[in-house]
VEXMARKOL-366091 format. One line per field, with one value per atom (N, C-alpha, C): residue in one letter; atom name; x, y, z. Coordinates in steps of 0.02 Angstrom, whole numbers. Example, Ala and Ser with C-alpha at 12.3 -4.5 7.8 and 13.67 -1.06 7.14 Angstrom:
// residues 2
r: A;A;A;S;S;S
a: N;CA;C;N;CA;C
px: 660;615;660;642;684;645
py: -284;-225;-165;-112;-53;2
pz: 390;390;390;354;357;394
***
This chain:
// residues 241
r: M;M;M;T;T;T;E;E;E;T;T;T;V;V;V;I;I;I;K;K;K;V;V;V;K;K;K;N;N;N;V;V;V;S;S;S;M;M;M;H;H;H;F;F;F;N;N;N;L;L;L;M;M;M;V;V;V;E;E;E;R;R;R;T;T;T;D;D;D;S;S;S;I;I;I;K;K;K;E;E;E;Y;Y;Y;L;L;L;L;L;L;K;K;K;L;L;L;I;I;I;K;K;K;G;G;G;K;K;K;L;L;L;L;L;L;Y;Y;Y;D;D;D;D;D;D;F;F;F;I;I;I;A;A;A;L;L;L;H;H;H;D;D;D;I;I;I;S;S;S;F;F;F;D;D;D;V;V;V;K;K;K;R;R;R;G;G;G;E;E;E;I;I;I;F;F;F;G;G;G;L;L;L;V;V;V;G;G;G;L;L;L;N;N;N;G;G;G;A;A;A;G;G;G;K;K;K;S;S;S;T;T;T;L;L;L;L;L;L;K;K;K;I;I;I;I;I;I;A;A;A;G;G;G;V;V;V;L;L;L;K;K;K;P;P;P;T;T;T;T;T;T;G;G;G;E;E;E;V;V;V;S;S;S;V;V;V;N;N;N;G;G;G;T;T;T;V;V;V;A;A;A;P;P;P;L;L;L;I;I;I;E;E;E;V;V;V;G;G;G;A;A;A;G;G;G;F;F;F;D;D;D;P;P;P;D;D;D;L;L;L;T;T;T;A;A;A;R;R;R;E;E;E;N;N;N;I;I;I;F;F;F;L;L;L;N;N;N;G;G;G;A;A;A;I;I;I;L;L;L;G;G;G;Y;Y;Y;S;S;S;Q;Q;Q;K;K;K;F;F;F;M;M;M;A;A;A;S;S;S;K;K;K;F;F;F;D;D;D;E;E;E;I;I;I;I;I;I;D;D;D;F;F;F;A;A;A;E;E;E;L;L;L;K;K;K;A;A;A;F;F;F;I;I;I;D;D;D;V;V;V;P;P;P;V;V;V;K;K;K;N;N;N;F;F;F;S;S;S;S;S;S;G;G;G;M;M;M;Y;Y;Y;A;A;A;R;R;R;L;L;L;G;G;G;F;F;F;S;S;S;I;I;I;A;A;A;T;T;T;M;M;M;V;V;V;Q;Q;Q;P;P;P;D;D;D;I;I;I;L;L;L;I;I;I;V;V;V;D;D;D;E;E;E;V;V;V;L;L;L;S;S;S;V;V;V;G;G;G;D;D;D;Y;Y;Y;R;R;R;F;F;F;Q;Q;Q;E;E;E;K;K;K;C;C;C;E;E;E;K;K;K;R;R;R;I;I;I;E;E;E;N;N;N;M;M;M;I;I;I;Q;Q;Q;N;N;N;G;G;G;V;V;V;T;T;T;I;I;I;I;I;I;I;I;I;V;V;V;S;S;S;H;H;H;N;N;N;V;V;V;T;T;T;M;M;M;M;M;M;K;K;K;K;K;K;L;L;L;C;C;C;T;T;T;H;H;H;A;A;A;V;V;V;W;W;W;L;L;L;E;E;E;H;H;H;G;G;G;S;S;S;M;M;M;K;K;K;A;A;A;L;L;L;G;G;G;S;S;S;A;A;A;K;K;K;E;E;E;I;I;I;C;C;C;A;A;A;M;M;M;Y;Y;Y;V;V;V
a: N;CA;C;N;CA;C;N;CA;C;N;CA;C;N;CA;C;N;CA;C;N;CA;C;N;CA;C;N;CA;C;N;CA;C;N;CA;C;N;CA;C;N;CA;C;N;CA;C;N;CA;C;N;CA;C;N;CA;C;N;CA;C;N;CA;C;N;CA;C;N;CA;C;N;CA;C;N;CA;C;N;CA;C;N;CA;C;N;CA;C;N;CA;C;N;CA;C;N;CA;C;N;CA;C;N;CA;C;N;CA;C;N;CA;C;N;CA;C;N;CA;C;N;CA;C;N;CA;C;N;CA;C;N;CA;C;N;CA;C;N;CA;C;N;CA;C;N;CA;C;N;CA;C;N;CA;C;N;CA;C;N;CA;C;N;CA;C;N;CA;C;N;CA;C;N;CA;C;N;CA;C;N;CA;C;N;CA;C;N;CA;C;N;CA;C;N;CA;C;N;CA;C;N;CA;C;N;CA;C;N;CA;C;N;CA;C;N;CA;C;N;CA;C;N;CA;C;N;CA;C;N;CA;C;N;CA;C;N;CA;C;N;CA;C;N;CA;C;N;CA;C;N;CA;C;N;CA;C;N;CA;C;N;CA;C;N;CA;C;N;CA;C;N;CA;C;N;CA;C;N;CA;C;N;CA;C;N;CA;C;N;CA;C;N;CA;C;N;CA;C;N;CA;C;N;CA;C;N;CA;C;N;CA;C;N;CA;C;N;CA;C;N;CA;C;N;CA;C;N;CA;C;N;CA;C;N;CA;C;N;CA;C;N;CA;C;N;CA;C;N;CA;C;N;CA;C;N;CA;C;N;CA;C;N;CA;C;N;CA;C;N;CA;C;N;CA;C;N;CA;C;N;CA;C;N;CA;C;N;CA;C;N;CA;C;N;CA;C;N;CA;C;N;CA;C;N;CA;C;N;CA;C;N;CA;C;N;CA;C;N;CA;C;N;CA;C;N;CA;C;N;CA;C;N;CA;C;N;CA;C;N;CA;C;N;CA;C;N;CA;C;N;CA;C;N;CA;C;N;CA;C;N;CA;C;N;CA;C;N;CA;C;N;CA;C;N;CA;C;N;CA;C;N;CA;C;N;CA;C;N;CA;C;N;CA;C;N;CA;C;N;CA;C;N;CA;C;N;CA;C;N;CA;C;N;CA;C;N;CA;C;N;CA;C;N;CA;C;N;CA;C;N;CA;C;N;CA;C;N;CA;C;N;CA;C;N;CA;C;N;CA;C;N;CA;C;N;CA;C;N;CA;C;N;CA;C;N;CA;C;N;CA;C;N;CA;C;N;CA;C;N;CA;C;N;CA;C;N;CA;C;N;CA;C;N;CA;C;N;CA;C;N;CA;C;N;CA;C;N;CA;C;N;CA;C;N;CA;C;N;CA;C;N;CA;C;N;CA;C;N;CA;C;N;CA;C;N;CA;C;N;CA;C;N;CA;C;N;CA;C;N;CA;C;N;CA;C;N;CA;C;N;CA;C;N;CA;C;N;CA;C;N;CA;C;N;CA;C;N;CA;C;N;CA;C;N;CA;C;N;CA;C;N;CA;C;N;CA;C;N;CA;C;N;CA;C;N;CA;C;N;CA;C;N;CA;C;N;CA;C;N;CA;C;N;CA;C;N;CA;C;N;CA;C;N;CA;C;N;CA;C;N;CA;C;N;CA;C;N;CA;C;N;CA;C;N;CA;C;N;CA;C;N;CA;C;N;CA;C;N;CA;C;N;CA;C;N;CA;C;N;CA;C;N;CA;C;N;CA;C;N;CA;C;N;CA;C;N;CA;C;N;CA;C;N;CA;C;N;CA;C;N;CA;C;N;CA;C;N;CA;C;N;CA;C;N;CA;C;N;CA;C;N;CA;C;N;CA;C;N;CA;C
px: 302;339;297;283;246;276;251;263;288;343;358;325;276;240;285;319;347;427;475;530;568;586;637;708;747;822;857;880;946;929;851;835;859;871;878;859;831;802;830;863;879;856;850;799;858;848;885;859;878;848;867;852;869;897;951;972;980;980;977;909;895;822;825;779;778;701;720;662;606;619;576;601;548;560;627;620;675;746;765;819;838;785;782;818;769;801;869;898;942;1005;981;1055;1036;979;985;1020;1007;1043;1122;1135;1222;1243;1192;1218;1244;1223;1235;1192;1140;1084;1119;1109;1162;1090;1112;1064;1107;1063;1095;1058;1102;1064;1054;969;951;930;957;947;867;828;763;747;798;804;868;904;961;957;980;993;940;874;815;817;806;802;742;694;652;618;576;538;466;417;346;307;280;255;186;152;82;43;-7;-55;-41;30;49;19;23;16;85;103;170;168;199;193;252;257;308;282;340;335;394;389;450;409;462;457;423;393;392;443;455;512;553;540;583;591;540;538;484;440;392;328;325;278;307;382;414;425;447;449;392;335;275;249;257;263;303;357;409;383;346;316;263;226;159;194;244;251;259;243;216;287;352;413;461;503;565;632;660;703;773;800;874;940;925;953;918;941;902;850;818;736;694;641;556;537;527;466;423;357;296;257;225;204;123;73;-5;-8;-87;-123;-99;-102;-93;-153;-181;-229;-198;-170;-139;-189;-174;-224;-160;-132;-64;-83;-118;-136;-217;-224;-307;-305;-363;-377;-344;-278;-230;-266;-267;-330;-387;-395;-468;-468;-510;-512;-549;-526;-556;-615;-623;-682;-722;-715;-777;-811;-871;-920;-888;-918;-897;-905;-976;-997;-950;-936;-878;-816;-791;-729;-724;-782;-787;-758;-793;-762;-720;-682;-617;-576;-576;-529;-529;-593;-602;-553;-546;-529;-452;-427;-347;-327;-372;-356;-372;-385;-401;-458;-525;-581;-628;-664;-706;-783;-803;-867;-918;-915;-989;-976;-905;-891;-891;-879;-892;-956;-1009;-1077;-1097;-1072;-1107;-1086;-1032;-991;-1017;-1053;-1081;-1099;-1164;-1210;-1166;-1107;-1097;-1030;-997;-948;-972;-1026;-1057;-1091;-1119;-1147;-1096;-1039;-985;-944;-944;-918;-966;-1017;-1082;-1082;-1091;-1084;-1137;-1203;-1261;-1296;-1288;-1311;-1265;-1195;-1157;-1129;-1161;-1147;-1126;-1169;-1154;-1117;-1095;-1043;-981;-942;-884;-838;-788;-745;-704;-690;-657;-692;-758;-792;-789;-757;-765;-693;-724;-662;-608;-567;-513;-542;-583;-617;-650;-698;-737;-690;-647;-592;-569;-547;-528;-577;-636;-686;-697;-703;-734;-655;-589;-537;-525;-541;-538;-581;-642;-719;-696;-667;-646;-600;-539;-478;-497;-539;-557;-631;-651;-724;-707;-640;-633;-573;-565;-507;-440;-390;-331;-302;-242;-178;-150;-138;-95;-123;-138;-174;-114;-92;-59;-88;-95;-122;-73;-75;-44;-78;-69;-91;-150;-176;-243;-318;-312;-358;-354;-314;-300;-347;-363;-416;-474;-503;-595;-593;-663;-678;-679;-682;-669;-716;-778;-816;-803;-780;-748;-688;-657;-598;-597;-649;-675;-703;-726;-779;-726;-656;-615;-583;-560;-525;-560;-622;-667;-639;-651;-649;-574;-529;-459;-454;-473;-478;-514;-571;-611;-549;-511;-463;-419;-387;-331;-357;-416;-454;-437;-456;-453;-381;-332;-272;-232;-281;-255;-169;-122;-62;-71;-50;-65;9;1;71;42;60;7;66;38;94;53;47;11;52;33;75;20;-31;-61;-34;13;62;-2;-56;-85;-119;-145;-189;-135;-64;-8;-5;8;13;-45;-113;-164;-166;-151;-142;-99;-35;18;59;76;114;189;221;294;294;360;346;426;446;515;511;563;546;606;593;634;649;710;747;783;767;800;812;781;789;818;842;878;839;851;806;854;801;849;822;793;761;693;687;649;634;582;555;477;466;387;381;288;258;268;264;239;326;373;436;479;431;457;427;344;321;352;363;381;453;489;559;540;501;489;448;420;385;425
py: -91;-111;-82;-118;-93;-57;18;62;46;90;60;115;108;159;156;105;121;88;138;128;141;80;88;76;128;134;137;80;95;121;87;130;95;133;114;153;120;154;148;205;204;221;210;231;241;300;302;287;219;202;230;264;292;231;217;158;177;232;259;268;262;289;350;413;474;472;501;496;549;600;652;698;737;776;828;847;902;865;799;769;766;734;714;779;843;892;922;929;940;901;825;774;783;802;820;892;928;1008;988;954;948;892;859;805;737;731;674;621;619;552;506;451;391;348;344;311;228;204;132;164;137;147;74;86;16;28;-22;-23;-62;-35;-68;-89;-54;-76;-62;-110;-94;-112;-51;-45;-102;-81;-103;-84;-126;-100;-135;-115;-157;-114;-141;-103;-129;-104;-120;-87;-133;-118;-93;-51;-42;-115;-104;-174;-238;-220;-288;-281;-344;-368;-385;-337;-354;-369;-428;-440;-433;-424;-421;-470;-513;-580;-571;-596;-590;-599;-632;-616;-567;-559;-503;-471;-393;-362;-359;-380;-402;-316;-287;-216;-214;-254;-243;-178;-161;-110;-47;-51;17;35;-24;-23;25;-15;6;98;120;179;216;214;254;240;189;200;232;242;285;349;367;429;465;406;416;449;388;398;426;457;478;419;389;353;391;355;382;401;338;355;310;326;317;336;328;356;307;336;310;357;331;373;337;369;347;384;342;393;354;400;385;416;409;421;349;355;305;319;250;244;175;204;165;141;83;40;16;60;22;5;39;25;41;-9;-14;41;89;145;212;197;250;324;370;432;430;391;403;438;474;513;472;431;376;406;474;516;536;529;548;489;492;432;415;348;329;367;403;455;507;545;600;574;525;482;477;457;453;507;582;636;659;637;667;642;555;524;533;549;580;648;697;748;758;689;663;656;608;579;642;690;744;743;723;725;775;795;860;834;880;832;824;851;840;773;768;703;631;652;596;593;640;630;586;584;552;468;458;397;356;406;384;321;314;259;179;195;156;122;176;155;108;143;107;33;26;-38;-77;-68;-110;-133;-82;-98;-138;-141;-168;-145;-78;-45;11;0;35;50;7;10;51;68;99;175;200;249;307;320;362;341;308;257;286;316;342;290;292;233;201;238;210;138;141;85;27;39;-19;-82;-139;-195;-164;-215;-194;-221;-271;-293;-246;-188;-153;-83;-80;-26;-46;-127;-134;-130;-136;-141;-73;-21;52;78;73;79;51;-7;-37;-2;-4;19;95;141;209;201;156;166;134;93;61;104;153;175;205;219;246;194;187;151;192;190;215;182;239;203;137;160;107;107;35;13;-20;13;-21;-45;-106;-164;-196;-163;-207;-270;-296;-357;-325;-271;-249;-302;-319;-372;-428;-456;-502;-518;-458;-432;-452;-443;-446;-521;-534;-628;-642;-696;-741;-706;-710;-681;-620;-567;-511;-503;-545;-547;-581;-623;-644;-575;-552;-488;-437;-430;-380;-414;-475;-520;-501;-510;-495;-422;-374;-316;-294;-319;-319;-350;-402;-442;-410;-370;-323;-265;-236;-186;-208;-275;-314;-297;-318;-322;-257;-198;-132;-111;-138;-113;-79;-96;-45;-93;-44;-79;-91;-135;-170;-190;-158;-189;-210;-275;-319;-342;-343;-375;-420;-497;-527;-596;-639;-691;-767;-728;-783;-798;-845;-860;-888;-922;-954;-899;-835;-789;-757;-738;-719;-741;-808;-848;-858;-844;-827;-769;-715;-644;-613;-622;-590;-626;-573;-594;-589;-549;-540;-529;-547;-538;-513;-484;-498;-508;-561;-585;-544;-515;-472;-514;-503;-532;-498;-472;-433;-371;-345;-272;-276;-336;-334;-381;-379;-415;-465;-530;-610;-633;-612;-634;-604;-599;-558;-587;-613;-661;-660;-716;-717;-746;-725;-733;-822;-852;-934;-957;-933;-948;-924;-862;-831;-866;-864;-893;-970;-1018;-1075;-1077;-1025;-1020;-981;-960;-917;-987;-1015;-1072;-1128
pz: -1417;-1350;-1302;-1247;-1183;-1150;-1124;-1096;-1001;-997;-919;-885;-832;-799;-742;-717;-660;-662;-645;-633;-571;-533;-466;-477;-461;-495;-429;-415;-357;-298;-281;-217;-139;-100;-37;17;65;113;198;215;290;344;398;457;521;557;611;672;704;761;829;873;942;974;1000;1040;1116;1132;1206;1225;1279;1312;1342;1334;1368;1405;1459;1530;1498;1468;1472;1412;1374;1309;1319;1378;1392;1371;1406;1394;1326;1294;1233;1183;1209;1154;1165;1239;1254;1223;1221;1189;1103;1084;1019;991;1036;1029;1036;1086;1081;1034;998;949;988;1044;1088;1089;1034;1034;1001;1017;986;931;875;839;785;774;745;680;618;555;535;530;496;423;395;325;293;281;272;193;147;79;50;8;-9;-84;-103;-185;-223;-221;-256;-329;-398;-459;-504;-523;-558;-609;-664;-699;-703;-690;-705;-777;-807;-875;-875;-912;-898;-922;-869;-877;-843;-809;-783;-717;-687;-602;-585;-521;-513;-441;-408;-340;-297;-251;-215;-150;-129;-80;-31;23;62;138;185;248;273;335;384;398;379;397;334;269;206;196;191;169;116;102;50;65;132;144;134;149;145;61;16;-35;-74;-54;-93;-56;-8;18;-24;-20;-85;-157;-170;-242;-247;-189;-184;-174;-164;-139;-69;-24;53;92;60;76;13;63;1;6;-46;-20;-5;44;52;-8;-52;-123;-179;-239;-283;-300;-362;-369;-402;-406;-414;-467;-539;-566;-581;-590;-592;-642;-708;-746;-747;-707;-704;-635;-635;-569;-521;-464;-406;-373;-351;-295;-247;-188;-137;-97;-74;-21;14;60;90;163;199;271;313;336;360;397;377;419;386;327;323;286;310;274;314;357;408;470;500;544;595;660;695;725;740;775;728;658;607;590;562;539;484;456;396;332;343;298;288;339;338;301;329;319;239;219;116;93;110;86;107;164;186;137;135;100;21;1;-55;-87;-36;-34;-33;-6;10;-58;-106;-153;-213;-210;-258;-297;-262;-292;-257;-284;-265;-229;-188;-138;-184;-259;-294;-317;-344;-373;-303;-263;-199;-190;-190;-178;-218;-293;-348;-344;-301;-282;-216;-187;-119;-113;-137;-119;-165;-210;-239;-186;-154;-99;-45;-21;21;15;-47;-60;-75;-99;-106;-52;4;68;124;95;138;197;201;256;280;241;238;313;357;430;466;433;471;455;407;383;442;505;531;603;588;647;650;711;702;684;636;608;663;708;789;810;792;823;766;712;653;678;658;648;596;598;529;487;472;395;383;427;417;374;408;387;332;306;249;186;207;156;143;178;158;132;155;119;36;22;-39;-87;-52;-91;-116;-79;-90;-151;-149;-188;-255;-253;-318;-351;-313;-365;-431;-434;-502;-527;-584;-604;-612;-576;-581;-630;-653;-689;-662;-591;-556;-471;-467;-385;-365;-302;-253;-192;-185;-143;-79;-14;36;64;118;137;185;175;191;175;123;115;145;179;214;268;292;360;343;278;275;281;271;264;203;205;117;75;98;48;16;60;27;0;7;-26;-87;-103;-178;-214;-176;-218;-226;-191;-211;-270;-266;-324;-397;-383;-439;-468;-410;-433;-479;-427;-467;-538;-543;-611;-660;-649;-691;-714;-661;-675;-715;-698;-740;-823;-832;-898;-937;-883;-920;-927;-910;-933;-865;-809;-750;-718;-701;-687;-613;-570;-504;-462;-420;-386;-307;-299;-243;-194;-136;-59;-45;-28;0;28;72;100;67;34;-19;-76;-62;-132;-177;-176;-218;-258;-208;-247;-300;-272;-301;-362;-372;-436;-494;-447;-503;-526;-480;-509;-550;-532;-542;-606;-635;-706;-670;-644;-621;-550;-509;-445;-441;-375;-326;-263;-258;-186;-160;-88;-39;6;31;95;128;186;227;189;153;132;56;36;-35;-87;-142;-187;-205;-183;-181;-259;-284;-346;-390;-464;-502;-545;-554;-621;-639;-663;-672;-606;-592;-527;-505;-544;-533;-529;-562;-531;-453;-456;-390;-323;-343;-283;-277;-328;-311;-271;-290;-245;-183;-174;-102;-43;-73;-46;-23
***
């Protein structure tokens, strides 16, 4: 029986959205202290449950605002759910937002070491992987350029290259690949396919339904924060389209 590596159980996520305007920090703090700030309770996710098996390629589909990225952040440990629980068995490499973990004022070279430290890798290990990261990202001419001058595509290339320099147990990939050019997307797909062959579990979000059907084994369709359907990727993508 294949081992379950991610278990999402009855997960809900609520956010407090302030419904009144405050004109200054002082006014905000006074209302906060007196308990007079008015909030709307926004439900980003409602009672989501599913399991992901080891080696599975699991897709999340849904329109913008459906809760896909929020769910990925909860699985990655970036957010804590309001209710419910998520258990993850294995090392996780999250690639959730373009530029996440980068300091815009630092160069590509400096950000590689910074990002590696955030992921728990030593400076010596990152130095051994440095050339490989730069070569895959195709950024050799921009090593010592501050990343604030990078395009979104360059950010995505560097982020993906760092996140996949070693094979984690679980790779979490959001829409970030869609900002790269077509040739680099193909390059990323090949690396993901190689990871799949080596048994890496992958959770992926994309509006590219063709790619989702090609890569994924199972999928969840989210709509307005609720789970509309769960099943094989081909079935879910057909329903979603």
